[in-house]
C-alpha positions as a printed Julia matrix, in Angstrom:
425×3 Matrix{Float64}:
  -2.6   -11.99  -24.03
   0.88  -13.07  -22.92
   1.44  -12.87  -19.16
   4.39  -13.68  -16.93
   2.21  -15.11  -14.18
  -1.39  -15.48  -13.15
  -3.18  -15.12   -9.85
  -6.74  -14.72   -8.64
  -6.32  -11.18   -7.28
  -3.76   -8.42   -7.8
  -3.74   -5.81   -5.04
  -2.03   -2.52   -5.88
  -0.83   -1.03   -2.61
   0.21   -2.67    0.67
  -1.2    -0.03    3.0
  -3.73   -0.65    5.74
  -6.42   -1.92    3.37
  -4.3    -3.73    0.79
  -2.26   -5.69    3.34
  -5.38   -6.74    5.28
  -7.03   -7.86    2.04
  -3.99   -9.97    1.17
  -4.13  -11.74    4.54
  -7.91  -12.23    4.39
  -7.67  -13.75    0.89
  -4.79  -16.03    1.91
  -6.84  -17.36    4.82
  -9.63  -18.17    2.36
  -7.24  -20.02    0.06
  -7.51  -17.35   -2.66
  -4.23  -16.58   -4.41
  -3.1   -12.97   -4.6
  -0.12  -10.77   -5.36
   0.3    -7.53   -3.44
   2.34   -4.89   -5.28
   3.8    -2.01   -3.28
   5.67    0.9    -4.87
   7.72    1.68   -1.74
  11.01   -0.16   -1.27
   9.94   -1.75    2.01
   7.63   -1.52    5.03
   6.87    2.0     6.28
   9.32    3.48    8.78
   8.14    7.06    9.23
   6.6     8.73   12.25
   2.92    7.91   12.27
   0.66    7.69   15.27
  -2.14    5.18   15.15
  -5.23    4.59   17.24
  -6.88    1.24   16.66
 -10.58    1.73   17.2
 -12.74   -1.21   18.36
 -13.84   -2.17   14.83
 -10.2    -2.25   13.71
  -9.33   -4.42   16.71
 -12.13   -6.78   15.73
 -10.74   -7.09   12.19
  -7.3    -7.99   13.52
  -8.88  -10.44   15.96
 -10.79  -12.17   13.15
  -7.49  -12.54   11.27
  -5.74  -13.91   14.37
  -3.45  -10.89   14.56
  -4.67   -8.85   17.53
  -2.76  -10.97   20.04
   0.35  -10.75   17.85
   0.72   -7.01   18.41
   3.83   -6.64   20.61
   2.68   -5.86   24.15
   5.52   -3.39   24.71
   4.36   -1.29   21.73
   0.63   -1.07   22.44
  -1.17    1.03   25.04
  -4.88    0.55   25.86
  -6.64    3.83   26.63
 -10.15    4.12   28.06
 -10.64    7.8    28.88
 -10.53   10.66   26.37
 -11.01   14.12   27.86
 -12.13   16.97   25.62
 -11.01   20.34   27.0
 -11.03   23.98   26.05
  -7.68   25.56   25.4
  -6.49   26.66   28.81
  -7.42   23.33   30.39
 -11.14   23.47   31.28
 -12.67   20.01   30.82
 -15.75   19.92   28.6
 -16.51   16.23   28.26
 -15.05   12.8    29.02
 -15.58    9.83   26.71
 -15.15    6.46   28.42
 -14.6     3.5    26.1
 -15.52    1.34   29.08
 -19.16    2.08   28.16
 -18.76   -0.32   25.24
 -19.22   -4.06   25.76
 -16.01   -6.12   26.08
 -13.67   -7.24   24.66
 -13.23   -4.12   22.5
 -14.04   -1.57   25.18
 -10.9     0.54   24.79
  -8.86    2.24   22.13
  -5.38    0.9    21.4
  -2.61    3.43   20.79
   0.36    1.82   19.03
   3.9     2.96   18.45
   4.68    3.94   14.83
   3.6     1.39   12.22
   3.36   -1.46   14.74
  -0.04   -2.73   13.59
   0.92   -2.33    9.92
   4.15   -4.26   10.34
   2.28   -7.05   12.12
  -0.15   -7.33    9.2
   2.7    -7.27    6.65
   4.58   -9.99    8.52
   1.45  -12.15    8.51
   0.99  -11.5     4.79
   4.58  -12.52    4.0
   4.14  -15.71    6.05
   0.69  -16.72    4.83
   1.28  -15.77    1.19
   4.97  -16.55    0.53
   6.33  -14.56   -2.41
   3.04  -12.71   -2.78
   4.18   -9.4    -1.27
   6.52   -7.46   -3.54
   8.13   -4.11   -2.87
   9.56   -1.62   -5.36
   6.91   -2.36   -7.97
   5.52    0.41  -10.15
   2.24   -0.45  -11.86
   2.17    1.28  -15.24
  -1.17    0.18  -16.74
  -4.1    -2.19  -16.49
  -4.5    -5.15  -18.8
  -7.86   -5.38  -20.54
  -9.86   -8.24  -22.05
 -12.48   -6.28  -23.91
 -14.08   -4.02  -21.28
 -12.97   -6.21  -18.39
  -9.82   -5.57  -16.37
  -7.67   -8.67  -16.66
  -4.43   -7.83  -14.81
  -1.64   -5.28  -14.57
   1.52   -4.25  -16.37
   4.31   -3.26  -14.0
   8.01   -2.56  -13.65
   9.9    -4.56  -11.03
  13.63   -4.88  -10.41
  14.45   -3.31  -13.76
  12.22   -5.54  -15.84
   8.69   -5.57  -17.16
   6.2    -7.75  -15.31
   2.78   -8.74  -16.61
   0.37  -10.36  -14.15
  -2.99  -11.72  -15.2
  -5.77  -11.7   -12.61
  -9.5   -12.18  -12.23
  -9.7    -9.12   -9.98
  -7.49   -6.04   -9.67
  -7.88   -4.01   -6.47
  -6.8    -0.39   -6.2
  -5.57    0.13   -2.63
  -3.16    2.85   -3.69
  -4.37    5.87   -1.77
  -6.16    9.14   -2.4
  -4.24    9.81   -5.63
  -4.95    6.29   -6.92
  -3.48    5.43  -10.31
  -5.76    2.41  -10.52
  -8.81    4.63  -10.08
  -7.48    6.94  -12.78
  -6.85    4.04  -15.17
 -10.39    2.78  -14.58
 -11.75    6.17  -15.6
 -13.59    6.58  -12.31
 -13.88   10.31  -11.55
 -13.02   11.5    -8.06
 -13.73   14.67   -6.13
 -10.62   15.38   -4.08
 -11.03   18.03   -1.39
  -7.93   19.25    0.42
  -8.76   20.74    3.81
  -7.34   24.07    4.89
  -5.97   22.39    8.01
  -3.2    19.85    8.39
  -1.45   18.33   11.43
   2.01   18.47   12.87
   2.53   15.2    14.68
   5.18   14.21   17.19
   6.03   11.47   19.66
   7.71   12.54   22.88
   8.99   10.91   26.06
   6.77   11.94   28.93
   8.58   12.99   32.13
   5.64   11.61   34.12
   3.1     8.84   33.41
   0.05    9.83   31.38
  -2.81    7.33   31.39
  -5.62    9.3    29.76
  -5.93   11.09   26.43
  -6.64   14.81   26.22
  -7.98   16.71   23.25
  -7.94   20.52   23.41
 -10.19   22.65   21.2
 -10.15   26.45   20.91
 -10.31   29.24   18.38
  -8.65   27.71   15.31
  -6.76   25.44   17.7
  -6.64   21.69   18.23
  -4.05   19.83   20.27
  -4.35   16.1    20.95
  -2.27   14.18   23.5
  -2.5    10.39   23.45
  -0.54    8.14   25.84
   1.5     5.43   24.13
   3.62    2.53   25.31
   6.92    3.14   27.04
   5.82    6.38   28.69
   5.6     8.06   25.31
   2.96   10.52   24.18
   1.65   11.2    20.7
   1.02   14.86   19.98
  -1.31   15.98   17.19
  -1.34   19.74   16.56
  -3.52   21.42   13.95
  -1.73   23.88   11.67
  -2.75   25.62    8.43
  -2.07   23.38    5.45
   1.29   24.01    3.82
   2.83   25.87    6.78
   5.06   23.13    8.21
   8.26   24.65    6.78
   7.28   28.1     7.99
   6.67   26.76   11.5
  10.08   25.11   11.44
  11.67   28.41   10.47
  10.09   30.02   13.54
  11.98   27.59   15.73
  11.24   24.88   18.27
  10.78   27.29   21.16
   7.99   29.06   19.29
   6.18   25.73   18.86
   6.74   24.8    22.49
   5.27   28.14   23.56
   2.2    27.58   21.4
   1.58   24.24   23.09
   2.11   25.67   26.56
  -0.36   28.47   25.81
  -3.0    25.81   25.11
  -2.23   23.96   28.36
   0.28   25.47   30.8
   0.74   22.07   32.49
   2.55   20.82   29.37
   5.79   22.67   30.16
   7.72   19.54   31.18
   6.44   17.57   28.19
   7.2    20.32   25.66
  10.77   20.44   26.95
  11.17   16.95   25.47
  10.73   18.42   21.97
  14.37   18.98   21.07
  14.67   18.26   17.35
  12.49   18.66   14.26
  13.17   14.98   13.51
  10.73   14.28   16.33
   7.96   15.76   14.18
   6.22   15.03   10.88
   3.61   16.67    8.67
   0.21   15.14    7.9
  -2.0    16.81    5.27
  -5.72   16.04    5.24
  -8.12   15.42    2.38
 -11.39   13.79    1.38
 -12.1    11.64   -1.69
 -15.56   10.93   -3.06
 -16.2     8.69   -6.05
 -19.46    7.73   -7.79
 -18.55    4.04   -7.93
 -16.01    1.69   -6.39
 -16.26   -1.26   -8.76
 -15.84   -2.04  -12.45
 -15.67   -5.23  -14.5
 -12.72   -7.06  -12.96
 -11.71   -4.27  -10.56
 -12.51   -2.63   -7.24
 -11.27    0.24   -5.07
 -10.78    0.15   -1.31
  -9.66    2.58    1.39
  -8.5     6.07    0.48
  -8.62    5.24   -3.24
 -12.41    5.1    -2.86
 -13.16    7.35    0.1
 -10.41    9.21    1.97
 -11.81   11.14    4.94
 -10.78   13.72    7.5
  -8.99   12.24   10.55
 -11.63   13.75   12.86
 -13.65   10.63   12.07
 -10.83    8.54   13.6
 -11.82    5.83   11.12
  -9.73    6.27    7.95
  -7.53    3.2     8.31
 -10.29    1.28   10.11
 -12.62    1.74    7.14
  -9.94    0.52    4.74
  -9.6    -2.61    6.87
 -13.38   -3.07    6.91
 -13.41   -2.66    3.1
 -10.81   -5.39    2.82
 -12.8    -7.86    4.9
 -16.02   -7.16    2.98
 -14.32   -7.41   -0.42
 -12.61  -10.69    0.55
 -16.04  -12.14    1.33
 -17.49  -11.01   -2.0
 -14.37  -12.16   -3.89
 -14.82  -15.65   -2.44
 -18.38  -15.73   -3.79
 -17.24  -14.41   -7.18
 -14.53  -17.05   -7.41
 -17.07  -19.82   -6.89
 -19.06  -18.46   -9.83
 -15.9   -17.57  -11.76
 -17.4   -14.12  -12.46
 -15.93  -10.79  -11.4
 -18.09   -8.32  -13.3
 -19.13   -5.04  -11.71
 -22.58   -6.46  -10.95
 -20.96   -9.33   -9.05
 -18.74   -6.96   -7.05
 -21.5    -4.46   -6.27
 -22.55   -6.2    -3.01
 -19.19   -5.11   -1.57
 -19.9    -1.46   -2.35
 -23.5    -1.7    -1.17
 -22.36   -3.13    2.15
 -19.68   -0.53    2.77
 -20.79    2.77    1.23
 -23.49    3.78    3.78
 -21.13    3.78    6.75
 -18.3     5.44    4.83
 -20.48    8.29    3.56
 -21.95    8.8     7.03
 -18.45    9.07    8.53
 -17.34   11.5     5.82
 -20.32   13.75    6.55
 -19.77   13.51   10.29
 -16.07   14.35    9.93
 -16.92   17.41    7.86
 -19.37   18.59   10.54
 -16.61   18.17   13.11
 -14.24   20.18   10.91
 -16.8    22.99   10.87
 -17.23   23.09   14.65
 -14.02   21.66   16.13
 -11.73   23.77   13.91
 -13.92   26.81   14.44
 -12.52   30.31   14.33
 -16.03   31.76   14.48
 -16.8    32.47   18.17
 -20.5    31.58   17.78
 -19.63   28.15   16.35
 -17.1    27.67   19.13
 -19.76   28.48   21.76
 -22.13   25.94   20.17
 -19.34   23.34   19.99
 -18.53   23.75   23.7
 -22.21   23.62   24.57
 -22.6    20.3    22.73
 -19.55   18.85   24.51
 -20.98   19.85   27.88
 -24.33   18.29   27.0
 -22.63   15.04   26.0
 -20.83   15.01   29.33
 -24.22   15.01   31.12
 -26.16   12.86   28.64
 -25.06    9.21   28.69
 -27.3     8.19   25.79
 -25.97   10.78   23.35
 -22.43   10.27   24.6
 -22.74    6.54   23.93
 -24.05    7.16   20.42
 -21.09    9.36   19.57
 -18.67    6.84   21.06
 -20.24    3.94   19.16
 -19.83    5.93   15.93
 -16.16    6.71   16.62
 -15.63    3.07   17.57
 -16.9     2.03   14.14
 -20.02    0.19   15.27
 -22.69    2.53   13.86
 -23.61    2.68   10.17
 -26.03    5.6    10.56
 -25.62    9.14   11.89
 -25.45    9.25   15.69
 -27.98   12.09   15.94
 -31.21   12.86   14.12
 -32.77   16.32   14.15
 -34.36   15.98   17.6
 -31.16   14.66   19.15
 -29.19   17.48   17.56
 -31.49   19.96   19.29
 -31.02   18.03   22.53
 -27.24   18.04   22.12
 -27.34   21.81   21.63
 -29.27   22.11   24.9
 -32.43   23.38   23.2
 -34.66   20.42   24.15
 -34.77   18.2    27.24
 -33.95   14.52   26.9
 -36.11   12.26   29.09
 -33.87    9.28   28.21
 -30.57   11.03   28.88
 -29.27    8.3    31.17
 -30.39    5.32   29.04
 -27.52    3.41   27.47
 -28.59    1.19   24.53
 -28.08   -2.55   24.88
 -26.95   -2.82   21.24
 -23.5    -1.42   20.42
 -24.71    0.12   17.17
 -27.95    1.51   18.6
């Protein structure tokens, strides 16, 4: 097989998982090439909340302190409210042990750009934009590299491991013949970032009948707005006009009048569809999938990008072991999947439960949802379990059957005020 160059690992996709994997491998002295189809770093409107486990990943890579201070906002309190303004429950990240006892809200793409800058510095020439991967190279049944097009020429790269970090519609996954169940949710999100006329220090999340509106304070007195809309209706909403959208937001919380007045142009908004990917396997001989290519999930889990980053760190560890043995067969890569799949599948199930109740149009489901929120507000133990799951520390469901009955207010909880000493407990 004639190749133009060789490396230990080829990573297809420089998103949240692929870029982190490139940095983690570089810090282990493992050579890699990261191939990104886009022409450069992302520039679009995208809000991001770094959960504690994502912060820990960046800290381990020496990147957390490199996030620009003027683009990052720590947030401790998240208030869940009914549409109209009634508070149901408050989640306080301060319940978690330091140093990751807050969420970090960043301005668009700030964390991603920091990771990409580190990758370009620590792996010079290893990050390449404008590359279209056309096929996988094979050595018998083993993946042995990629065939790509770059700067108008063909490029063949041999590798011991090819990693598909190319999203929910992964071409690497397709080329590996790994089947995927892609579920597109009926709901999507209109997102926006607005200048707040007055300081906002705490996040608010409104839930109602087929309604969700999230407000998250960001650096520079800005506020991220996440508004649930039916999938595929973004253009229709734009045709109805900005004032119609502003009125919808004000109907959810009348105190938002001054903030909604800051929405003056559709360029301040973007559309975010939602989907879930499930695959029967994440590894093959000479190849692996990470992030959305393996397991996209609904944003209710607040863990999509965090799980891609966790995948990257776990795969880097396994790749180091494989390199020592000079074997990258599926059996050698399986420890990565075994380590990561339980938490991912738990979060996917949890997110789908939240879709059922949080997005509820059924009044009975909405009543049960509000009842659970009110129970969590009174029950520190259950509230902590839910927070630890959102923070990325738990690998198992936050509630078993008995705790579900307690959360619904159907059983008393004699340990309601006990907070576990272990973050994942």
